C-alpha positions as CSV (number, residue, x, y, z in Angstrom):
1,M,0.0,0.0,0.0
2,L,2.8,2.4,0.9
3,T,5.6,1.1,-1.2
4,G,7.9,4.0,-2.2
5,A,6.6,6.3,0.5
6,E,8.6,7.5,3.5
7,W,7.7,8.6,7.0
8,I,8.2,12.4,7.1
9,W,8.0,15.2,9.7
10,E,9.8,18.3,10.7
11,E,13.5,17.8,11.8
12,N,12.5,17.0,15.4
13,N,9.8,14.4,15.5
14,R,9.8,13.7,19.3
15,L,7.9,16.6,20.7
16,D,4.7,16.0,22.6
17,N,1.6,17.9,21.5
18,D,3.1,18.7,18.2
19,W,1.3,20.2,15.2
20,V,2.9,20.1,11.7
21,Y,1.4,21.3,8.4
22,F,2.2,19.5,5.1
23,K,1.7,20.6,1.5
24,K,2.0,18.6,-1.7
25,V,1.4,20.1,-5.2
26,F,0.9,17.7,-8.0
27,K,-0.5,17.6,-11.6
28,V,-3.2,15.3,-12.8
29,E,-3.8,14.6,-16.5
30,K,-7.4,13.5,-16.1
31,E,-10.0,12.9,-13.5
32,G,-10.5,9.3,-12.4
33,D,-10.8,6.8,-9.5
34,Y,-8.1,7.5,-7.0
35,I,-7.4,6.2,-3.5
36,L,-4.9,7.8,-1.1
37,C,-3.3,5.5,1.5
38,I,-2.4,7.5,4.5
39,S,-1.2,7.0,8.1
40,A,-0.2,9.5,10.8
41,D,0.6,9.6,14.5
42,T,-1.7,10.6,16.0
43,R,-4.6,12.4,14.1
44,Y,-4.7,14.1,10.7
45,F,-6.9,16.5,8.8
46,L,-6.8,16.2,5.0
47,S,-7.9,18.7,2.4
48,I,-7.4,18.7,-1.4
49,N,-7.9,21.8,-3.4
50,R,-9.2,23.5,-0.2
51,K,-12.0,21.0,0.2
52,L,-12.1,19.0,3.4
53,C,-11.6,15.2,2.6
54,V,-11.0,13.8,6.1
55,L,-11.9,15.4,9.4
56,D,-10.1,13.6,12.3
57,G,-8.4,10.8,10.4
58,G,-6.3,8.0,11.8
59,L,-7.0,5.2,14.3
60,F,-5.4,5.0,17.7
61,R,-2.6,2.5,18.1
62,D,-2.0,-0.2,19.0
63,A,-3.2,-2.6,16.2
64,Y,-1.4,-5.9,17.1
65,G,1.4,-4.8,19.4
66,K,5.0,-3.6,18.9
67,N,4.1,-0.1,17.9
68,S,1.8,-1.2,15.1
69,G,-0.8,1.1,13.6
70,Y,-3.3,1.5,10.8
71,V,-3.5,2.8,7.3
72,D,-6.6,4.7,6.1
73,K,-7.7,4.3,2.5
74,V,-9.3,7.5,1.4
75,V,-11.3,7.8,-1.8
76,I,-10.2,11.2,-3.2
77,S,-11.7,11.0,-6.7
78,D,-14.3,13.7,-6.1
79,F,-11.6,16.2,-5.0
80,I,-9.2,15.7,-7.8
81,K,-9.3,17.9,-11.0
82,A,-7.3,17.9,-14.2
83,G,-4.3,20.1,-13.9
84,Q,-2.6,21.3,-10.8
85,N,-3.8,20.0,-7.4
86,V,-2.9,20.9,-3.9
87,M,-3.0,18.5,-1.0
88,E,-2.8,19.8,2.5
89,V,-2.5,17.7,5.7
90,L,-2.4,19.0,9.3
91,V,-1.2,16.4,11.7
92,W,-1.6,16.5,15.5
93,H,0.9,14.2,17.3
94,Y,-0.1,13.5,20.9
95,G,3.0,11.8,22.4
96,N,0.9,10.8,25.4
97,G,-1.4,7.9,25.9
98,G,-4.7,7.2,27.6
99,R,-7.2,4.4,28.0
100,N,-7.6,4.0,24.2
101,N,-4.2,5.2,22.9
102,V,-0.7,3.8,23.0
103,P,1.7,6.7,22.4
104,L,4.4,6.7,19.8
105,K,7.2,9.0,20.7
106,S,8.1,9.5,17.0
107,A,5.6,11.7,15.2
108,G,5.2,11.0,11.5
109,L,3.1,11.1,8.4
110,I,3.2,8.7,5.5
111,F,1.0,8.6,2.3
112,A,0.9,7.3,-1.2
113,C,-1.4,7.3,-4.2
114,E,0.4,5.1,-6.8
115,E,-2.0,6.0,-9.6
116,L,-1.2,9.6,-9.3
117,G,2.5,9.1,-8.4
118,I,2.1,10.9,-5.1
119,Y,4.4,9.8,-2.2
120,S,5.5,11.3,1.1
121,D,9.1,12.1,0.8
122,S,11.6,14.9,1.4
123,S,10.1,16.9,-1.5
124,T,6.9,17.3,0.5
125,K,6.8,20.8,2.0
126,C,6.1,21.2,5.7
127,L,6.3,23.5,8.8
128,R,5.7,23.1,12.5
129,H,2.6,25.2,12.7
130,P,3.4,28.4,14.6
131,G,-0.2,29.0,15.5
132,F,-0.6,26.3,18.1
133,F,0.5,26.8,21.7
134,E,0.1,25.1,25.0
135,T,-2.8,26.4,27.1
136,A,-2.9,27.6,30.6
137,L,-4.8,25.8,33.4
138,R,-4.9,22.1,33.7
139,E,-4.7,19.6,30.9
140,P,-7.4,17.0,30.2
141,S,-7.5,13.9,32.4
142,Y,-4.6,11.6,31.8
143,L,-7.1,8.9,30.8
144,Y,-8.0,10.7,27.6
145,G,-4.7,11.1,25.8
146,G,-4.1,14.3,23.9
147,F,-4.0,17.9,25.2
148,N,-6.0,21.1,25.2
149,I,-5.7,23.1,22.0
150,G,-4.3,26.6,22.0
151,Y,-4.5,28.5,18.7
152,N,-3.3,32.0,17.9
153,A,-4.9,33.3,14.6
154,N,-2.2,35.9,14.3
155,D,0.4,33.2,13.5
156,E,-0.7,31.8,10.2
157,I,1.3,30.0,7.5
158,N,2.4,31.2,4.1
159,D,4.3,29.4,1.4
160,E,7.5,31.3,2.0
161,M,7.7,29.7,5.4
162,L,7.6,26.1,4.2
163,K,10.6,23.9,4.0
164,D,11.4,20.3,2.9
165,A,10.2,17.6,5.1
166,V,12.7,15.3,6.9
167,T,12.4,11.5,6.4
168,H,12.5,9.4,9.5
169,C,13.3,5.7,10.2
170,R,10.5,3.4,9.1
171,E,11.3,1.0,11.9
172,D,10.3,3.6,14.5
173,F,6.7,3.3,13.4
174,G,6.1,-0.5,13.5
175,S,3.9,-2.5,11.1
176,L,0.8,-1.0,9.5
177,Y,-2.5,-2.7,8.9
178,E,-5.4,-1.7,6.8
179,R,-8.0,0.2,8.8
180,P,-10.7,-2.3,9.8
181,V,-13.5,0.2,10.4
182,P,-14.9,3.1,8.2
183,L,-13.5,6.6,8.4
184,L,-15.4,8.9,10.6
185,T,-18.3,10.7,9.0
186,F,-18.7,14.5,9.2
187,S,-21.5,16.9,8.5
188,P,-21.3,20.4,6.9
189,V,-21.1,23.3,9.4
190,I,-24.4,23.6,11.2
191,S,-25.2,27.1,12.3
192,V,-27.5,27.3,15.4
193,D,-29.1,29.9,17.7
194,Y,-27.4,30.5,21.0
195,R,-28.1,32.1,24.3
196,K,-25.9,34.0,26.7
197,T,-25.9,32.9,30.3
198,D,-23.4,33.3,33.2
199,G,-20.9,35.0,30.9
200,R,-20.8,32.3,28.2
201,Y,-22.6,31.7,25.0
202,V,-24.4,28.3,25.0
203,V,-25.0,26.3,21.8
204,K,-27.6,23.6,22.5
205,L,-27.2,20.4,20.4
206,P,-30.3,18.4,19.3
207,T,-29.0,15.3,21.2
208,A,-25.7,14.0,22.6
209,L,-23.2,14.2,19.8
210,H,-19.5,14.2,18.9
211,V,-18.9,17.7,17.5
212,M,-16.2,20.1,16.3
213,A,-17.0,23.6,17.5
214,Y,-17.2,26.3,14.8
215,M,-17.3,30.1,15.0
216,E,-17.1,33.2,12.9
217,V,-16.4,36.4,14.7
218,E,-15.2,40.0,14.2
219,A,-12.5,41.1,16.7
220,E,-10.4,44.1,17.6
221,G,-7.4,41.7,17.9
222,N,-5.7,39.5,20.6
223,E,-8.9,38.7,22.5
224,T,-9.0,35.2,23.9
225,I,-12.0,33.0,23.2
226,E,-12.4,29.8,25.2
227,I,-14.4,26.8,24.1
228,R,-15.6,24.1,26.5
229,N,-18.7,21.9,26.8
230,D,-21.3,21.0,29.3
231,R,-19.2,18.0,30.5
232,Y,-15.9,19.8,31.0
233,T,-15.8,18.5,34.6
234,V,-17.0,15.0,35.1
235,N,-17.4,13.0,38.3
236,G,-15.6,9.7,38.8
237,G,-13.1,8.1,41.0
238,P,-10.3,8.1,41.5
239,G,-9.8,11.1,39.3
240,D,-7.2,13.7,38.8
241,E,-8.5,16.0,41.6
242,M,-11.2,15.5,44.1
243,H,-12.5,12.5,42.1
244,Q,-13.2,14.7,39.1
245,Y,-11.9,14.6,35.6
246,A,-11.1,17.6,33.5
247,G,-12.2,17.5,29.9
248,H,-10.8,19.1,26.7
249,R,-10.9,22.9,26.2
250,T,-9.6,25.3,23.5
251,E,-8.1,28.8,23.8
252,Y,-8.4,30.8,20.6
253,I,-6.6,34.2,20.3
254,C,-8.2,36.4,17.7
255,K,-6.6,38.3,14.9
256,K,-7.9,41.7,14.0
257,G,-11.0,41.6,11.8
258,Y,-12.7,38.6,10.5
259,N,-12.0,35.2,12.2
260,Q,-13.2,31.8,11.1
261,Y,-12.3,28.8,13.2
262,L,-13.1,25.1,13.3
263,N,-11.9,23.3,16.4
264,Y,-9.6,20.3,15.7
265,D,-10.7,18.3,18.7
266,Y,-14.1,16.7,19.0
267,M,-16.2,17.3,22.1
268,A,-18.7,14.7,23.3
269,C,-21.6,16.7,24.8
270,E,-25.1,18.1,24.6
271,E,-24.0,21.8,24.8
272,L,-21.0,23.8,23.5
273,H,-19.9,26.7,25.7
274,F,-18.1,29.7,24.1
275,Y,-16.6,32.3,26.4
276,I,-16.4,35.4,24.2
277,P,-15.3,38.9,25.3
278,D,-17.7,41.7,24.8
279,S,-15.3,43.4,22.3
280,V,-15.8,40.5,19.9
281,A,-18.8,40.5,17.6
282,I,-20.4,37.1,16.9
283,I,-21.2,36.4,13.2
284,R,-22.3,32.8,13.8
285,L,-21.7,29.9,16.1
286,G,-22.1,26.3,15.2
287,Y,-20.4,22.9,14.8
288,R,-19.7,20.0,12.5
289,I,-20.9,16.6,13.7
290,C,-18.0,14.1,13.4
291,E,-18.7,10.6,14.6
292,Y,-18.5,6.9,13.9
293,D,-20.0,6.1,10.5
294,T,-23.1,4.0,11.4
295,E,-26.8,4.6,11.2
296,F,-29.7,3.5,13.3
297,M,-32.4,1.3,11.9
298,S,-36.0,2.2,12.9
299,L,-35.8,1.7,16.7
300,M,-38.5,-0.3,18.4
301,H,-41.6,1.7,18.8
302,T,-44.3,0.5,21.3
303,D,-47.5,1.6,22.8
304,N,-45.7,2.6,26.0
305,E,-44.1,6.1,25.7
306,E,-41.8,5.6,28.7
307,V,-40.4,2.4,27.0
308,N,-39.9,4.4,23.8
309,I,-37.9,7.1,25.6
310,L,-35.8,4.5,27.3
311,I,-35.1,2.7,24.0
312,K,-34.0,6.0,22.4
313,K,-31.7,6.8,25.3
314,C,-30.2,3.4,25.3
315,A,-29.5,3.7,21.5
316,R,-28.1,7.2,21.8
317,T,-25.8,6.1,24.6
318,L,-24.6,3.2,22.4
319,K,-23.7,5.4,19.5
320,F,-22.3,8.2,21.7
321,C,-19.8,5.6,23.0
322,M,-18.4,4.7,19.6
323,R,-15.4,6.2,17.8
324,D,-12.0,4.6,17.3
325,N,-13.2,2.0,19.7
326,F,-16.1,1.4,22.1
327,M,-15.9,3.7,25.1
328,D,-17.3,3.5,28.5
329,C,-17.8,7.2,28.5
330,P,-16.4,9.6,25.9
331,D,-16.9,12.5,28.4
332,R,-14.5,11.0,31.0
333,E,-12.3,8.0,30.1
334,R,-12.9,6.8,26.6
335,G,-11.7,3.3,27.6
336,Q,-12.8,0.2,25.9
337,W,-13.8,-1.6,29.2
338,I,-14.5,-5.1,27.9
339,G,-17.4,-5.7,30.3
340,D,-19.2,-2.6,28.9
341,V,-18.6,-3.9,25.4
342,S,-20.3,-7.1,26.3
343,V,-23.4,-5.1,27.4
344,Q,-23.2,-3.1,24.2
345,A,-22.7,-6.0,21.8
346,P,-26.3,-7.3,21.3
347,Q,-27.6,-3.7,21.1
348,I,-25.4,-3.2,17.9
349,F,-27.1,-6.0,16.0
350,Y,-30.6,-4.9,17.0
351,T,-30.3,-1.2,16.2
352,L,-27.4,-0.3,13.9
353,D,-26.2,-1.1,10.4
354,Q,-23.3,-3.4,9.5
355,N,-20.6,-0.8,9.9
356,A,-21.2,-1.0,13.7
357,V,-20.4,-4.7,13.6
358,L,-17.0,-3.9,12.2
359,L,-16.2,-2.0,15.4
360,L,-17.2,-4.9,17.5
361,K,-15.0,-7.2,15.5
362,K,-12.1,-4.8,16.0
363,A,-12.8,-4.8,19.8
364,I,-12.6,-8.6,19.9
365,H,-9.3,-8.4,17.9
366,N,-7.9,-5.8,20.3
367,F,-8.9,-8.0,23.3
368,I,-7.3,-11.2,22.0
369,S,-4.3,-9.7,20.1
370,L,-3.2,-7.3,22.8
371,R,-3.4,-9.8,25.7
372,K,-0.5,-9.8,28.2
373,G,1.0,-13.3,28.0
374,D,-2.0,-15.5,28.9
375,C,-3.8,-12.7,30.6
376,L,-6.8,-11.2,28.8
377,V,-7.0,-7.5,29.9
378,G,-9.5,-4.7,29.4
379,N,-8.9,-1.2,28.1
380,V,-7.0,-2.2,25.0
381,P,-5.8,-0.5,23.0
382,G,-4.4,1.9,25.6
383,I,-1.6,2.3,28.1
384,H,-3.8,2.3,31.2
385,F,-5.0,-1.3,30.7
386,S,-5.7,-3.6,33.6
387,E,-7.1,-7.0,34.2
388,L,-10.5,-7.2,35.9
389,P,-11.0,-11.0,35.9
390,S,-14.8,-10.6,36.1
391,Q,-14.9,-8.4,33.0
392,S,-12.5,-10.7,31.0
393,L,-14.5,-13.7,32.0
394,N,-17.7,-11.9,31.0
395,A,-16.2,-11.2,27.5
396,I,-15.5,-14.9,26.9
397,S,-18.6,-16.2,28.5
398,E,-21.9,-17.4,27.1
399,L,-23.2,-13.8,27.8
400,G,-20.2,-11.9,26.4
401,M,-19.2,-10.1,23.3
402,I,-17.5,-13.0,21.5
403,S,-20.5,-15.3,22.0
404,V,-22.9,-12.5,20.9
405,Y,-20.8,-11.7,17.8
406,Y,-20.8,-15.4,16.8
407,E,-24.5,-15.8,17.5
408,F,-25.4,-13.0,15.1
409,T,-22.8,-13.5,12.4
410,G,-21.8,-17.2,12.5
411,D,-18.2,-16.0,11.9
412,A,-16.2,-19.0,12.9
413,E,-12.9,-17.2,12.2
414,I,-13.4,-15.2,15.4
415,L,-13.9,-18.5,17.3
416,E,-10.7,-19.8,15.8
417,M,-8.7,-16.7,16.7
418,A,-10.1,-16.6,20.3
419,F,-10.3,-20.3,21.2
420,E,-6.8,-21.0,22.4
421,P,-6.3,-17.7,24.2
422,M,-9.6,-18.2,26.0
423,V,-8.6,-21.6,27.2
424,R,-5.1,-20.5,28.2
425,Y,-6.7,-17.7,30.2
426,L,-9.1,-20.1,32.0
427,R,-6.1,-22.3,32.9
428,L,-4.8,-19.4,35.0
429,W,-7.3,-20.4,37.7
430,S,-6.8,-23.4,39.9
431,M,-9.4,-25.4,41.8
432,N,-9.5,-25.6,45.5
433,E,-9.9,-28.6,47.7
434,V,-13.7,-28.2,47.6
435,G,-13.9,-28.4,43.9
436,L,-14.7,-24.7,43.2
437,I,-12.2,-22.2,41.8
438,E,-9.5,-20.4,43.7
439,S,-10.1,-16.6,43.3
440,R,-7.8,-14.6,41.1
441,S,-7.6,-10.9,41.9
442,G,-5.9,-9.7,38.7
443,D,-5.2,-6.0,38.8
444,W,-8.5,-5.1,40.3
445,Y,-10.8,-7.7,42.0
446,W,-13.9,-5.9,40.8
447,F,-17.4,-7.2,40.0
448,D,-19.5,-4.1,40.2
449,H,-19.6,-0.8,42.0
450,L,-21.8,-0.2,45.0
451,Y,-22.9,-2.6,47.7
452,N,-23.0,-6.2,49.0
453,Q,-21.2,-8.0,46.2
454,D,-20.9,-11.8,46.8
455,K,-17.6,-12.1,44.8
456,T,-17.1,-15.8,45.5
457,V,-20.4,-16.8,43.9
458,L,-20.0,-14.3,41.1
459,E,-16.5,-15.4,40.2
460,N,-17.6,-19.1,40.1
461,A,-20.6,-18.3,37.9
462,W,-18.7,-16.1,35.5
463,Y,-15.9,-18.7,35.3
464,Y,-18.4,-21.5,34.6
465,M,-20.1,-19.6,31.8
466,A,-16.7,-19.0,30.3
467,L,-15.9,-22.7,30.4
468,S,-19.2,-23.4,28.8
469,F,-18.6,-21.0,25.9
470,A,-15.0,-22.2,25.4
471,K,-16.3,-25.8,25.3
472,R,-19.0,-24.9,22.8
473,A,-16.5,-23.0,20.6
474,G,-14.1,-26.0,20.6
475,E,-17.0,-28.3,19.5
476,C,-17.9,-25.9,16.7
477,L,-14.3,-25.9,15.5
478,S,-13.8,-29.6,16.1
479,R,-11.0,-28.6,18.5
480,L,-11.2,-31.2,21.2
481,E,-7.7,-31.0,22.7
482,H,-9.0,-29.1,25.7
483,H,-12.3,-30.8,25.9
484,D,-11.5,-32.9,29.1
485,F,-10.1,-29.8,30.9
486,L,-13.3,-27.8,30.2
487,T,-15.8,-30.5,30.9
488,N,-14.1,-31.7,34.1
489,R,-14.0,-28.2,35.5
490,M,-17.6,-27.6,34.5
491,A,-18.7,-30.9,36.2
492,S,-16.8,-30.0,39.4
493,I,-18.5,-26.6,39.7
494,E,-21.9,-28.1,38.9
495,Q,-21.5,-30.7,41.6
496,K,-20.3,-28.3,44.3
497,F,-22.2,-25.1,43.5
498,E,-25.5,-26.2,45.1
499,E,-23.9,-27.8,48.1
500,H,-21.7,-24.9,49.1
501,F,-23.8,-21.9,48.0
502,W,-27.5,-22.7,48.5
503,K,-28.5,-21.2,51.9
504,G,-32.1,-22.4,51.9
505,N,-33.7,-19.4,50.2
506,Y,-30.8,-17.7,48.3
507,Y,-27.4,-18.5,46.8
508,G,-24.5,-17.0,48.7
509,S,-21.0,-17.7,50.1
510,G,-21.9,-16.1,53.4
511,E,-24.5,-13.8,54.9
512,I,-24.6,-11.3,52.1
513,V,-27.7,-11.5,49.9
514,D,-26.6,-10.3,46.5
515,E,-29.1,-10.1,43.7
516,R,-26.2,-10.2,41.2
517,A,-24.9,-13.5,42.4
518,N,-28.4,-15.1,42.3
519,A,-29.0,-13.7,38.8
520,L,-25.8,-15.2,37.5
521,A,-26.7,-18.5,39.2
522,V,-29.8,-18.5,37.0
523,L,-28.1,-17.3,33.8
524,S,-25.3,-19.9,34.1
525,G,-27.7,-22.7,34.5
526,L,-26.3,-23.6,37.9
527,A,-29.4,-22.7,39.8
528,K,-32.0,-25.4,40.4
529,E,-35.4,-24.7,38.9
530,D,-37.2,-25.5,42.2
531,H,-35.4,-22.5,43.7
532,F,-36.8,-20.1,41.2
533,E,-39.6,-18.7,43.4
534,D,-37.1,-18.0,46.2
535,I,-34.7,-16.4,43.8
536,K,-37.5,-14.3,42.3
537,K,-38.1,-12.8,45.8
538,I,-34.4,-11.8,46.0
539,L,-34.4,-10.3,42.5
540,I,-37.6,-8.2,43.0
541,T,-36.6,-6.8,46.5
542,T,-32.9,-6.3,46.4
543,Y,-31.3,-3.3,44.8
544,N,-27.5,-3.2,45.3
545,C,-26.2,-3.2,41.7
546,T,-25.3,-0.5,39.1
547,P,-26.7,-0.6,35.6
548,Y,-23.8,-2.8,34.6
549,M,-25.1,-5.8,36.5
550,E,-28.8,-4.7,36.4
551,V,-29.1,-6.1,32.9
552,Y,-28.2,-9.5,34.2
553,V,-30.6,-9.3,37.1
554,S,-33.5,-8.3,34.9
555,E,-32.6,-11.0,32.3
556,A,-32.6,-13.7,35.0
557,L,-36.2,-12.8,35.8
558,F,-37.1,-13.0,32.1
559,K,-35.2,-16.3,31.9
560,M,-37.1,-17.8,34.8
561,G,-40.4,-16.8,33.1
562,Y,-41.3,-13.9,35.4
563,T,-41.8,-11.4,32.5
564,R,-43.9,-8.9,34.3
565,S,-41.6,-8.8,37.3
566,A,-38.6,-8.3,35.0
567,F,-40.4,-5.4,33.2
568,S,-41.4,-3.8,36.4
569,R,-37.9,-4.0,37.8
570,I,-36.4,-2.4,34.6
571,M,-38.9,0.5,34.7
572,N,-38.7,1.1,38.4
573,R,-34.9,1.3,38.3
574,Y,-34.6,3.3,35.1
575,M,-37.5,5.8,35.8
576,P,-35.1,8.6,37.0
577,L,-33.0,8.1,33.9
578,I,-36.1,8.1,31.7
579,R,-37.5,11.3,33.2
580,N,-34.3,13.4,33.3
581,E,-33.4,15.8,30.5
582,N,-30.3,13.9,29.4
583,A,-30.3,12.3,25.9
584,T,-28.1,9.5,27.2
585,L,-28.1,7.3,30.4
586,W,-26.2,8.0,33.6
587,E,-23.5,5.8,34.9
588,D,-25.7,5.0,37.9
589,F,-29.3,5.3,38.9
590,A,-28.4,8.6,40.6
591,I,-25.8,11.2,39.4
592,L,-22.7,9.7,41.0
593,G,-20.5,9.4,37.9
594,T,-20.9,10.4,34.3
595,R,-24.0,11.6,32.7
596,N,-23.4,9.0,30.0
597,H,-22.1,5.4,30.4
598,A,-22.0,2.5,28.0
599,W,-22.9,-0.1,30.5
600,S,-26.4,1.4,31.1
601,G,-28.0,0.5,27.8
602,G,-29.0,-3.1,28.7
603,P,-32.8,-2.6,28.7
604,L,-32.7,-2.2,24.9
605,T,-31.3,-5.8,24.6
606,L,-33.9,-7.2,26.9
607,F,-36.9,-5.5,25.1
608,Y,-35.8,-6.9,21.8
609,R,-34.7,-10.3,23.1
610,Y,-37.6,-11.1,25.4
611,L,-40.6,-8.9,24.5
612,A,-40.1,-8.7,20.7
613,G,-38.6,-12.2,21.1
614,V,-36.0,-11.8,18.3
615,R,-33.4,-14.6,17.9
616,I,-30.9,-15.3,15.1
617,D,-30.0,-18.8,14.1
618,C,-27.1,-18.5,11.7
619,G,-26.9,-22.3,11.2
620,E,-30.4,-22.5,10.0
621,K,-30.1,-19.0,8.4
622,A,-33.3,-18.0,10.2
623,V,-34.7,-15.1,12.2
624,I,-37.0,-16.6,14.8
625,L,-39.7,-14.4,16.4
626,C,-41.4,-15.2,19.7
627,P,-43.2,-11.9,20.5
628,D,-44.7,-11.3,23.9
629,F,-47.8,-9.1,23.9
630,T,-48.6,-9.4,27.6
631,I,-46.9,-6.0,28.3
632,L,-46.3,-4.2,25.0
633,R,-49.2,-4.5,22.6
634,V,-47.5,-2.6,19.7
635,Q,-44.0,-3.7,18.5
636,E,-42.6,-2.0,15.4
637,Y,-38.9,-2.1,14.4
638,S,-36.4,-2.8,11.7
639,M,-33.0,-4.6,11.8
640,Q,-30.2,-5.4,9.4
641,V,-29.7,-9.2,9.2
642,A,-26.8,-10.7,7.1
643,G,-26.7,-7.5,5.1
644,G,-30.4,-7.3,4.4
645,M,-33.3,-5.4,5.9
646,L,-36.0,-6.9,8.1
647,Q,-39.0,-4.7,9.0
648,V,-41.6,-5.9,11.6
649,A,-44.8,-4.3,12.6
650,M,-47.1,-6.2,15.0
651,K,-50.2,-4.9,16.9
652,C,-52.2,-6.9,19.4
653,E,-55.8,-5.6,19.7
654,E,-58.6,-7.0,21.7
655,D,-59.7,-9.6,19.2
656,A,-57.0,-9.6,16.5
657,L,-53.3,-9.7,16.0
658,Q,-52.0,-7.7,13.1
659,I,-48.7,-8.9,11.7
660,K,-46.7,-7.3,8.9
661,I,-43.2,-8.6,8.1
662,D,-41.2,-7.3,5.2
663,N,-38.2,-9.5,4.8
664,K,-35.4,-8.4,2.5
665,T,-32.7,-10.5,4.1
666,P,-31.1,-13.8,2.9
667,Y,-32.5,-15.4,6.1
668,Q,-35.9,-17.1,6.5
669,V,-38.2,-15.5,9.2
670,R,-40.2,-17.8,11.4
671,L,-42.9,-16.8,13.8
672,E,-42.7,-19.7,16.3
673,K,-44.5,-18.6,19.4
674,V,-46.7,-15.8,20.6
675,N,-47.6,-14.8,24.1
676,L,-50.9,-13.1,24.2
677,P,-52.7,-11.2,27.0
678,E,-55.0,-13.1,29.3
679,G,-58.2,-14.0,27.6
680,M,-56.8,-14.3,24.1
681,E,-56.0,-17.7,22.7
682,A,-53.1,-18.0,20.2
683,G,-54.8,-21.0,18.6
684,D,-57.8,-18.9,17.7
685,I,-55.7,-16.1,16.1
686,L,-52.7,-18.0,14.7
687,P,-53.9,-21.5,13.9
688,Q,-50.8,-22.3,11.9
689,L,-47.5,-21.9,13.7
690,P,-44.7,-21.6,12.8
691,M,-45.4,-19.0,10.2
692,I,-42.6,-18.6,7.6
693,F,-42.0,-15.3,5.7
């Protein structure tokens, strides 16, 4: 892809927070189909003939370890004209890392378009941009990576200032792999109304978005404008200062007269805040949306408006947490916590297009490829990674992201890649004399925030579900070399779980009554069915968990057949989040952490999985529907399945069931079972089940 191209920069390429401008002039005989291959550390902004081609290009390292990175393939055909062309690239090198970025000390840019004969080399003109400076006050949280932006409009570039680029050692930049996800998509500049309050101008966004702030102003000269957002200070812990995290901010120094500025860092927010001196006249304020390139299908619409609001908030939270990787919270950490991704995974298939699936596949590759020895860690890519055994076990369990990905895609290559690392990870645990597992603390012996966690029961249940999925993966692949290890350990836990943990009316390792532990006992299949009534009492009366584990508690109620209890628990717990003004879901059921958190979107999965009753069988190439109308009488939604579109509209009236299914997928759709409200008989309404569409 980049044969003949060289890594280039200014002479010194080891400065943190470095900005370098590059310019390439070239001639083209005729218009045609052209692709530019380009890679930079860390982010780049590409224009051709003064038209913006890429806003915020590049993917955070690390691809597969050893300083490896990614190459973007940019279709530039629409920007090229016959005759002389000018390509400009502004590159921002971080030099520091965060939860989703592994820093490369060597800054660099490399590009090539073989069809046009364009290559990065010493003939490329460049200059360390004089306009950028380091801001005052504190920098963003160390978990983000990157820095605040300072820009002085008085220090602009002209061609006389440019000089030849310096080539740098290719080995410093590691191997490069083709970008596995689409380039970010960006909108035109959106101009909006604003209001002045408390000394700042507030731009309200229509929902939670990733945006680049934009402004046009008239200034006397040298005034400083500051740009922040409504989530500049975010709660968390432990944080940088008093359990709070600082976000990104920009300082812009005006030149005399007309100023036009597009911020080069995205902000994840619902409001932009511009601090503008009175001597500056505002012409317009606005933003460009710049986010992961995926679109929502028609979200599930029901006859319950509070359910509709919750579904929309779950979906917006999901997309808000997608960019270079999945993020727990783009307004605080931006880490690809692997437990959060396991909560997000099924939501992707129910609500987004196939581009979103590519980001999930990348997350699985990151998780497996960037393991530390035999240890599967979370927060990769990123330098602030750590092993939380419960989250890693979740990711490789029957409930986790790999299992979900395989369920919806049937992609056995992922199983082949993950199988051996999963088993090697499971072998890190030893069995105690009782026949249960010895605990492994990892870097953080964490199962959830908040109260009364029965970690012993939780760890055995997560471990058992991971054994189960590894065993199933091995059988799918006809890989039986670890079969005895997996089955023997499963059998040992099955035999001892009841004896050591059943306390007469709940599962526990001591006196703590933990709804999480009892939920996982059900979901793992380790709980005895004759205990379900007792477990139900625990699950409808105990409220210790955060939204991360709440999804599993509610799912256990669904799994046991207590549909109305499951629905009631979801709505009771989520009602404060439904009724607040946020477009996304809090980290907790009260404002204790971020106003947006990936792990909180679990209800969306449960509504689709248990009330709409959607299940994918890739082996049979079938979408199986088992809708439940005992709670939601109207269910309308669309999904992408195997690259095709499925649209479903069902309405349960007093004496009739209206069904409309438009299937444009390569899969068969089967309506296998219908749960109707009391007094309605399925046999009277649907005499021929299953129905095939």
